[in-house]
N, C-alpha and C positions, 0 to 999 in steps of 0.2 A: 563482283562487277567492278570493272576498272573505269574510273572517271578521271578525266584530265580537267583540272580547274585552274584557271588563269589567275584569279585574285585570291588573296588571303581571306577576305571577308566571306566569300562563298564557302571556303574550306571550313571556317569557324562555324558557319550556319549549319553545314552538313554534319559536322562533328557534334554539335549540340542536339540536332534532331536524332542522330543515332543514339546518343546517350539517353535522351528522353524515351525513345522507343525501347531501349534495353531495360530501363527502369519500369516501364509499363508491362513488360513481359513477366508473366507470373513465374515465380521461383518454385521449383519442385522441392518438396520436403519428403524425404524417404522415412516412412514410419511403418513399423510392424511390431508385433509383440516382442517386448524386451529390446526394442531398438535403442531406447534411451540408455540402457545399460551398455550395449555394444558401442554406441556413439561415444560414451565416456571413455571407453578403452581405446578406440581407434578413431579419433575425431577427424584426422586428416583423410582417411579413407572415405568417410561419409561426406566430407566436403567435396572431394573429387567426384564421387558418385552423384551427388546432388547437382554439381556443375554440369556433368555429362547429361543427366536427365533433363535439366532445365534447357540446355542447348538443343537436345533432341526434340523436345516438345515445342520449342519456340523457333525452330529452324536456325539455330545458332551455328557458329563456325568451329566450335570445339577447340578454340585456341586458349592458351594459358590455363591449362587444366590444373596446374599446381603440383605436378609430379616433380620429384627431386632431380631427376636427370633431364636436361634439356633434350637429349636425344630421345629418351622415352616419351617425353611430352610431344615431340614432333611426330614420332611414329604413331602414337595413340591418336593424335589429331588427324593424320592421314587415314588411318584405319576407320575411324568414326565417320569421317566425311564420305569415304567410299561406301560404308555400310548404309549411310543415309541416302546416298544416290541409288543404291540397290533397292532400298525400301520404296523410294519414289517410283522407280521403274516398275516394280512389282505391283504397286498400287495403281499405276496408270494402266497396266495390262489387266487389272481386275482379279489378280490372283487372290488377294485378301477376301474379296467378296465371294469368290468361289469357295474358298476354304471355310468361310463362315457358313455358307449354305450347306456344305458337307457336314459340318459339326451339328447344325440344326437338324439335318436329316438323321444323323446318327442318334441324336437325343430322342427324336420322335420314335424311331425304331426301337430304341431301348425301352421307352415308356410303353409302347405297344406290347413288347415282349413281357414286361412286368405285369401288365394287365391280364395277359393270358394265363398267368399262373395263379 
């Protein structure tokens, strides 16, 4: 969202509220079996993955991912923003709900099939 602010005081207030809301956003920690061992070997990759996951969960903008190349960072930012837009459109159209119903139907059919044996 683009805002035009005339006074510096209003800008400082908006910057402070953005910082506060970012701090309140829950940070995602990626954890799975042996993740600590892998994290020790490639900490930078985990930092980037956790930044992306946190931004995805909290409707972030995927900027400053921490990639070595500024060009790679910019391309990744654009790709992630586009992917998030696609997810929102699919969610609005009810695709995820429909897919969940399909999975549940498949599970119940599988259970019925198991009971017959």
